[in-house]
C-alpha positions, 0 to 999 in steps of 0.5 A: 086894552090887552094889558087891562083884560083882567079888569074887564069882567061881565060877571064872576069868572067861570060862572057864565060862558061869554062869546068873544071874538077877541078871545078867539083872536087871542087863542089863535095867537097863543096856538100859533106862538106855541106851535111856531107856525101860522094859525091858518097852517095849524087850522088846515093841518089839525082841522080842515085836512082831517075833515077833507075840507081843502077849499076853506080859506082866508083868501079866496080868489076874487071871483069866488067872493060873493058879496051882498048888495047895499044901498041902490043895489051896489055890491058891497066890498067883501069884509076881510079879517086877516092878520091877528083877527083871523081866528075870530072869523076870517075864513071863507067857505061855500054853503056846501063846505059849511054844511060839510064842516057842520056835519063832520064836526057835530053829526059824524064827530070825526074829531071827537066830542064837539068843542065847548065853543058851540052855542047850545040851546036845548038839544041844538048845537049851533053857531052863527055869524055875520059880516058886511052883507051876509049872515049864516047859521049852522046848527045840528040837533043831537039826533043828527038833524042839521041846517045851514042857512046862508043869506047875502044881504041878510041880517042875523036875526031873520037868518036865525029865524029861518034856520029855526023854522027849517029845524022845526019843520024837519022835526015835525016831519020826522015825528009824523014818519014814526 
């Protein structure tokens, strides 16, 4: 498949942004190759350590891995994304660390302007994700209002709707105070 990437297009190159997990995996591989260091080491050195986020990892101890429940309430086996696919979403973080990551990148802008990889809807920059049995939405408005919604056993769309409602309520409360 990689040999034929230049023949897979969804439109004219450069005209429309398209999210791609494969693209993030390839970017991680390119960075690791250029730096001659493992991706996770680069991530910690250049992103997580400067943001004071030491607990975000690709391999948390089993006792720290919360999982959703499946059919008949059985715990689902955690989804892992190690190896080449790690840069596409293989990190584990607590909701608190997710909030710290979001606010330090988008509100405080400790590493400069936000990367173009954040989704943008009006004044909202956001990202979401889902794995087996869990979904998360993290977003910040340009005025600093932010939200993180994490749900075990939650599908992405209801998680996004919850986050949108929280943001809508926050904006309404702020406008009432003014």
